[in-house]
C-alpha positions in Angstrom: 151.8 168.3 107.7 154.5 167.3 105.3 153.4 163.6 105.6 149.8 164.5 104.8 150.9 166.5 101.8 153.1 163.7 100.5 150.2 161.3 100.9 147.9 163.5 98.9 150.5 163.9 96.2 151.1 160.1 96.1 147.3 159.5 95.8 147.1 162.0 93.0 150.0 160.4 91.2 148.4 156.9 91.6 145.1 158.2 90.3 146.8 159.9 87.4 148.8 156.8 86.5 145.7 154.7 86.6 143.9 157.1 84.3 146.9 157.1 81.9 147.0 153.2 82.0 143.3 153.0 81.2 143.7 155.5 78.3 146.7 153.5 76.9 144.7 150.3 77.0 141.8 151.9 75.2 144.1 153.5 72.6 146.3 150.4 71.9 143.7 147.7 72.3 143.3 145.3 69.4 140.2 145.2 67.4 137.7 143.0 69.3 137.3 139.5 67.9 133.9 139.0 66.4 131.7 136.9 68.7 131.2 133.4 67.4 127.6 132.6 66.5 125.9 130.4 69.0 124.4 127.4 67.3 120.7 127.0 68.0 119.2 123.7 67.0 116.0 124.0 64.9 112.8 122.4 66.2 112.5 120.2 63.1 116.1 119.0 63.2 116.2 115.4 61.9 118.5 114.3 64.7 116.8 116.0 67.7 116.5 113.3 70.4 117.0 110.4 68.0 120.6 109.5 68.3 121.4 105.8 68.9 123.8 106.4 71.8 123.3 102.9 73.1 125.9 101.9 70.5 128.8 104.3 71.3 130.1 106.6 74.0 128.5 110.0 73.3 131.5 111.8 74.6 133.7 110.4 71.9 131.7 111.2 68.8 131.4 114.4 66.8 128.5 115.2 64.4 127.7 118.1 62.1 124.6 118.1 59.9 123.9 121.0 57.5 120.7 121.3 55.6 121.9 122.6 52.2 118.3 123.1 50.9 117.4 125.3 53.9 120.9 126.7 54.1 121.4 126.2 57.9 123.2 123.9 60.3 120.5 121.7 61.8 122.5 119.6 64.2 125.8 119.7 66.1 127.4 117.5 68.7 131.0 118.2 69.7 131.2 119.6 66.2 134.1 121.9 67.1 136.2 119.2 68.8 139.5 118.4 67.2 139.5 114.8 66.1 141.3 112.5 63.7 139.4 112.6 60.4 141.1 109.4 59.1 140.5 109.0 55.3 137.9 111.8 55.3 141.1 113.9 54.9 141.0 112.8 51.3 137.9 115.0 50.8 140.0 118.1 51.5 142.7 116.9 49.2 140.3 116.1 46.4 138.4 119.4 46.6 141.6 121.4 46.9 143.0 119.8 43.8 139.8 120.2 41.8 139.6 123.8 42.7 143.3 124.7 42.2 144.0 122.6 39.1 140.5 122.5 37.6 138.1 119.7 37.0 139.6 119.2 33.5 143.3 119.0 34.6 145.4 116.3 33.1 148.7 114.5 33.8 150.8 114.5 30.6 153.7 112.2 29.8 155.6 112.8 26.6 158.4 111.2 24.6 160.4 113.5 22.3 163.6 113.7 20.4 166.0 116.5 19.7 168.2 115.8 16.7 167.7 113.9 13.4 166.6 110.4 12.4 168.5 109.0 9.5 168.3 105.4 8.2 166.9 104.0 11.5 169.4 105.9 13.7 168.5 108.8 16.0 171.4 111.2 16.3 170.7 113.4 19.3 168.7 113.2 22.5 165.7 111.1 23.4 163.7 113.0 26.0 161.1 111.7 28.4 158.9 114.3 30.1 157.3 112.4 33.0 154.5 113.9 35.1 153.9 112.5 38.6 151.2 110.4 37.0 149.9 107.5 39.2 148.1 106.0 36.3 151.2 105.7 34.0 152.1 101.9 34.0 154.5 101.2 31.2 156.8 102.8 28.6 155.8 100.3 26.0 153.2 102.5 24.2 155.7 105.4 23.9 158.6 103.2 22.8 156.4 101.4 20.3 155.6 104.8 18.8 159.4 105.4 18.5 159.9 102.0 16.9 157.1 102.8 14.3 159.2 105.8 13.2 161.9 103.3 12.2 164.3 104.0 15.0 166.5 101.0 15.7 169.5 102.8 17.2 170.2 105.9 19.3 173.5 107.7 19.2 173.2 110.3 21.9 171.7 110.8 25.3 168.5 109.8 27.1 167.2 112.8 29.0 164.8 112.4 31.9 162.7 115.4 32.8 160.7 114.1 35.7 158.2 116.0 37.8 159.1 113.8 40.8 162.7 112.6 41.2 162.3 110.9 44.5 160.1 108.1 45.9 156.6 108.7 47.3 156.6 108.2 51.0 154.0 108.5 53.8 154.3 111.3 56.4 156.9 110.7 59.1 154.1 110.4 61.7 152.4 107.6 59.8 153.4 103.9 59.6 156.0 103.3 56.9 154.1 100.2 55.7 151.0 102.2 54.9 152.5 103.0 51.5 154.5 100.0 50.3 157.2 100.7 47.7 156.3 97.6 45.7 152.7 98.9 45.2 153.8 102.4 43.9 153.1 103.3 40.3 156.1 103.5 38.0 156.7 107.2 38.0 156.4 107.4 41.8 159.2 105.0 42.5 162.1 107.4 42.1 164.4 108.5 39.3 166.7 105.5 39.4 163.8 103.1 38.9 162.3 105.2 36.1 165.7 105.3 34.3 166.2 101.5 34.5 162.7 100.8 33.3 163.0 103.1 30.3 166.3 101.6 29.2 165.0 98.1 29.7 161.9 98.9 27.5 164.1 100.4 24.8 166.3 97.3 24.8 163.3 94.9 24.8 162.0 96.8 21.7 165.3 96.1 19.9 166.5 99.7 20.1 170.2 99.8 20.7 172.0 102.5 22.7 175.4 103.7 21.5 177.7 106.3 23.1 174.8 107.1 25.4 174.4 108.5 28.9 171.3 109.4 30.9 170.9 113.0 32.0 169.6 113.1 35.5 168.8 115.6 38.3 172.2 115.0 40.0 174.1 116.0 36.9 173.5 119.7 37.6 174.7 121.9 40.4 171.2 123.5 40.9 167.7 122.8 39.8 167.6 126.2 38.0 170.6 125.3 35.8 169.0 121.9 35.1 165.7 123.6 34.2 167.3 126.1 31.9 169.2 123.4 30.1 166.1 121.2 29.8 164.1 124.1 28.4 166.7 124.8 25.7 166.8 121.1 24.7 163.0 120.7 24.7 162.2 123.9 22.9 163.4 122.5 19.6 162.3 118.9 20.2 159.9 116.8 18.1 157.0 115.0 19.8 157.0 111.2 19.3 154.0 110.3 21.4 152.1 111.4 24.5 150.0 109.7 27.2 147.4 111.6 29.1 145.3 110.8 32.2 142.7 113.2 33.7 142.9 114.3 37.4 139.3 113.0 37.7 140.5 109.5 36.8 142.8 109.6 39.8 140.4 111.2 42.2 137.6 108.7 41.6 139.5 105.6 42.9 141.2 107.8 45.5 137.8 108.5 47.1 135.7 105.5 46.2 138.3 102.9 47.1 140.2 105.2 49.6 143.6 104.9 47.8 146.3 106.3 50.0 148.9 106.3 47.2 146.7 108.3 44.9 145.8 110.7 47.7 149.4 111.4 48.5 150.2 111.8 44.7 147.4 114.3 44.3 148.6 116.3 47.3 152.1 116.4 45.9 150.8 117.5 42.6 148.8 120.4 44.1 151.7 121.3 46.5 154.1 121.6 43.6 152.0 123.1 40.8 155.1 124.8 39.3 157.5 121.9 39.8 158.9 122.2 36.4 160.2 125.7 37.3 160.9 125.5 41.0 162.5 122.0 41.2 160.6 121.3 44.4 160.2 117.7 45.6 158.3 116.2 48.5 161.4 115.0 50.4 162.6 118.6 50.6 159.3 120.4 50.9 159.5 123.1 53.5 155.7 123.3 54.0 154.1 119.9 53.2 150.4 120.1 52.6 150.7 123.9 52.1 148.1 123.8 49.3 145.5 122.4 51.7 146.2 125.1 54.2 146.2 127.8 51.6 142.9 126.5 50.2 141.2 126.8 53.6 142.6 130.2 54.2 141.6 131.6 50.9 138.3 129.7 50.1 136.9 129.2 53.6 138.2 132.2 55.6 135.4 132.1 58.2 136.4 128.7 59.4 138.0 128.5 62.9 141.1 126.5 62.2 142.9 126.9 65.5 144.5 123.6 66.4 144.1 122.0 63.0 146.8 119.6 62.1 147.2 118.6 58.5 150.2 116.3 58.0 149.2 114.5 54.8 146.6 114.2 52.1 145.4 110.7 52.9 144.6 110.8 56.6 147.2 108.2 57.4 148.8 110.3 60.1 147.2 109.6 63.5 148.2 113.2 64.5 145.9 114.8 61.9 143.2 116.9 63.5 140.1 118.5 62.0 136.5 119.1 63.2 133.2 117.6 62.1 131.9 121.2 61.6 134.7 121.9 59.2 134.2 118.8 57.2 130.5 119.4 56.9 131.1 123.0 55.8 133.7 121.7 53.3 131.0 119.6 51.7 128.7 122.6 51.6 131.5 124.6 49.9 131.9 121.8 47.3 128.2 121.7 46.7 128.1 125.3 45.7 130.8 124.8 43.1 128.7 123.1 40.4 131.7 121.4 38.6 133.2 120.0 41.8 129.7 118.9 43.0 129.1 116.9 39.8 132.6 115.2 40.0 132.0 114.2 43.6 128.4 112.9 43.3 128.5 111.5 39.7 132.0 110.0 39.8 134.0 110.0 43.0 132.0 109.5 46.2 131.1 106.0 47.4 127.4 105.1 47.3 125.2 102.1 48.1 124.0 102.3 44.4 124.6 99.0 42.6 127.6 98.5 40.3 131.3 99.4 40.5 130.6 102.7 42.3 129.8 101.0 45.6 133.5 101.4 46.6 134.2 101.4 50.3 130.4 101.0 51.1 130.4 97.5 49.4 129.7 95.9 52.8 127.6 98.7 54.3 124.2 100.2 53.8 122.8 97.3 51.8 119.1 98.1 52.6 117.2 99.5 49.6 116.4 102.7 51.6 120.1 103.8 51.2 120.3 103.5 47.5 120.7 106.7 45.6 120.4 108.5 48.9 123.9 108.5 50.4 127.1 109.8 48.7 130.0 109.7 51.1 133.7 109.1 52.0 134.5 106.6 54.7 137.5 106.7 57.0 139.2 104.3 59.4 142.3 104.4 61.6 142.3 101.2 63.6 145.5 102.2 65.5 143.5 104.8 67.5 140.0 103.4 67.0 138.9 106.3 64.8 136.3 106.0 62.1 134.6 108.7 60.1 131.9 109.3 57.5 131.3 112.5 55.5 129.4 113.5 52.4 125.8 114.1 51.3 122.4 112.6 52.0 119.4 113.1 49.9 116.5 112.8 52.3 113.0 111.5 51.5 111.7 115.0 52.3 113.5 116.3 49.2 116.3 118.1 51.2 120.0 117.6 50.5 122.2 117.5 53.6 126.0 117.7 54.1 127.2 115.8 57.1 130.3 114.6 59.0 130.5 112.0 61.7 133.7 111.1 63.6 134.1 108.4 66.2 137.2 108.1 68.3 138.4 105.4 70.7 135.5 103.2 69.5 135.4 99.7 68.0 135.3 100.2 64.2 132.3 98.0 63.8 130.3 99.9 66.4 131.3 103.2 64.9 130.1 102.2 61.5 126.8 100.9 62.7 126.3 104.2 64.6 127.1 106.2 61.4 124.8 104.1 59.3 121.9 104.6 61.7 122.4 108.3 61.6 122.2 108.3 57.8 119.0 106.3 58.0 117.5 108.8 60.4 118.4 111.7 58.1 117.0 109.9 55.0 113.7 109.4 56.8 113.5 113.0 57.9 110.1 114.6 57.5 
C-alpha cells in the first residue's frame, strides 16, 4: 500500500515539476525572432532561366538583383552566402565616408606661425597642421607662401600637428606588398618622413633654421597633454597658407581605379573623425573598421550581418566576408540618398562610357550596348580566385537595377565574362 502511495506521490511531483518547467519556459522565453521573408522570384525577372552557367560553377557564384524602379528584389542566387567581396568592399567604405563626413567634406592642411616676423626673421613657432590627406604632394606651395612674407630665417621651433603620426599599412591578414611604402602619399609615410621633408623644403627655399627643434608626438607623455599644448599654441597663430582637397577627389580614383591606398586612407579618416582630440592612430586602433560596422548597424539595421568579416576598407584581406544581397541593398541605400547617388554615378563609379571615366572597365564591356548603361565597381583577389562586380544598371526597359555578383574559386577571366553577360541580359530586359 505504501509503495503504491509513494508511486502516486512521485507521479504527482513529476507532473507538477513538468508543469512548473513549462510555465518557466513560457515566462522567461525571449521574444521570438521575426521570421525572415522568403524570397519569391517574380515571373518577369530578367534573369529567370537565362544565366550563362556554362562559363562558371553555379555553386560558387552569388547574385542579387534589385529592381529599384519597381522596389523589389527580382533575382537571388546564393545571395546570403558569405563570400570575399574583393574590391567591392570599397563601396562600403565610400558610402560610409560620404554619409558620415558629408559629400562636401574636405581635407585641410595649413601652415601657421605663432610669434612675430621682423626684418625677415620669424621669432616663434612655425606650425604645420597636416590632415591625413592622400592628395597632398609637396610642402613647396606652403613654404613659398612663407617666403613671400619675406621670411628668410626662423628662430624658434617647428611644430608638427599631424592627424596621422604613423605609416599607412595594410591589414595584418593581407599581403604586406599590397600597399608599398614607396607609393604612399607624403602625409601617409609617418611623422619622421614628414618632418624631414618639411625641413628639406624650408632649406631648399633658402629659409635658415636657428636654435630650432621639432615638436613631435613623442615629446609628450600623453596625447591629451600634447593636444592641450597644441591648442594653446594654435589658438593665437596666424595663417600663412592652406591647401584643401575634397573627399570626393579621393573617392573618385579610389573607386574608378580601385586605389587601395586611398581606400585605406578614407577608412582611417572615418574611423578617426575626432583624431585631433582623441589622439587615435591606426596602429593602435582597438576596433579597426568600426565606422563601417557602425554605419551598417545604424543605417541598415534590417540587414542580417551574422558572420560578416570586415578587416579593412579596400578588400585586400582574403578573410573579408559579405553577401551579394548586402552589397545590392547597399547600392539601393545609396540610391535613395540623392547626394551620394550623384557622387557615385556622376563621378565615382567605373562605366563603359568613353573618356577618363572608364576606369577599371577600360578592357571590359566595349560593346556600344553597355555605354551609359552600367555604373559599377569591380573587384579581384587572384590569391583565392575571387572576382566581383556591384553597382547599377539602367535597362532598356527604363528600369534602374542595383546588383552584385561574386565569383569564388573561379578563373578571373571566366568570372568577368560571366558578370558581363549578366549585365547584358539585364540591359536587354523587357
